[in-house]
N, C-alpha and C positions, 0 to 999 in steps of 0.2 A: 381341546382340553388344555388349559393354560396352567402350567406348573412353573412359570418363569420366576415368580417372586418367592416361591416356597423353598426352604432349605431345611436340611436335617443337620442338627448340631450334635456332635459326639458328646456324651456325658449329660445330655439334657433330653428328657423324654418329649415325645411329640414332634410336631412340625412347627416351623416358625416362618414369618414373613421377614424379608430383608428390609430394614428400615433405614439403614445407613451404614457407612463404613468409616473406619479410622485406620491409621497406620498400624495400630497394634491389636486390631480385632474388628468385630462387627456389632452393630446395634441391631438386635432382633426383636420382633414384636410377636407376642403370643397370639395365635389365631383366635382364640375364644375371647380373651379379655381385652386385647389391644395393648396390654401392658408391655412397655419396652424395657429391655435390659441389655447391658453390655456383656458380650461374650469374648473374652480375650483370646487372641490367636495362640498364645503360649499353652493354654489349657484345652482348647477345643479345636476340632477340625470341622470344616463346613463343607457340605455337599449339596449343591443345587439340585433339586429333583429333576429338572429338565436335562441334566447332564447324565443321569443314571440310565443305563441300558442293561437288559437281561441277555446273557450269553445264549446264543443258539448254535446249532451245529455249523451253519453257514457263516453267520456274522453276529449280529446283536439286534435286539428289538428295543426301541425306546420305551421307557416306563409309561408314557402317556398312552402308547398303543396297547400295552398290557392292561392298563386301567380300563381302556375302552372295551377291550374284550371281556374283562371281568364285569363291567357294567352291563354289556349285552347279555351275558349269561346269568346275571344276578337272580332273576326270577326262577329259572330252571335249575341253576347250579350255584347256590349261595356259597360264599367262602366259609371254610370250617372256622369254628369259634373255639377259643380256649386252648388248652394244652392237649392237642391231639398228636397221634403218632406220626412219625415221618412218612409212613406209607400213605396215610390219609392226605397229608400235605402234598406229597408227590403226585398222587392220583388227581387231586384237584388242579394242580399246576399243569399236569399233562393234558387236562381238558381245556385249560385256558390257553396255554402256549405249548402245543404238542412237540415242537421242534427245539425246546430248550435243552441246553447241554447239561445233562444230569451230573456230569463230573465236576463242572464249574459252578453250577447253581446249587448251593447247599440249602438244607432245610431251614437254617437261620435266615437266609436271604428271602426264602419263600414266606416265612412268618412275618418278616419286616414288611414286605410288599403287601401282605394281607392286612397288617396292622395299619399301614399308611392308607390303604384303600378304604378301610372301615372308618378311619379318622375323617378322611375327606368326604365320604359318603354321608356320614352323620351330620355334617355341617353343610350339605348341599353344595359342595365346591366341585363336584364332578359333573360335567355336562358332556354329552356325546358330541363329537365334532359335527355331525349332521345337523344337530339342533342349533349350533352356533351360526352355521351358514344359513 
């Protein structure tokens, strides 16, 4: 699962591809339209998806591995949609990543992971690592 060119930009909804960089910010490209725009570093923070990990009790698990587990369980255990309770979110995430640290992984984090997963799944950008090999 390749998340190398995808970034999350604070203050901008959705995920973007990195198109270029400047000394005062990044040029980002919308995944759907391919439209490019400048995101100034003074206003936004940038987080590459490949650098994100979910805290576990032992260490941390890469986001790509979490997405792989969500993809494996998609038929039997689809992610919850909409505005659900924190108990439902926590129950779903316990199925996906049973050893996640419940004190450091907040419901907002779980919602964001589910939102990103759904965004990428709708656009067929998620592939299982076994299929790539």
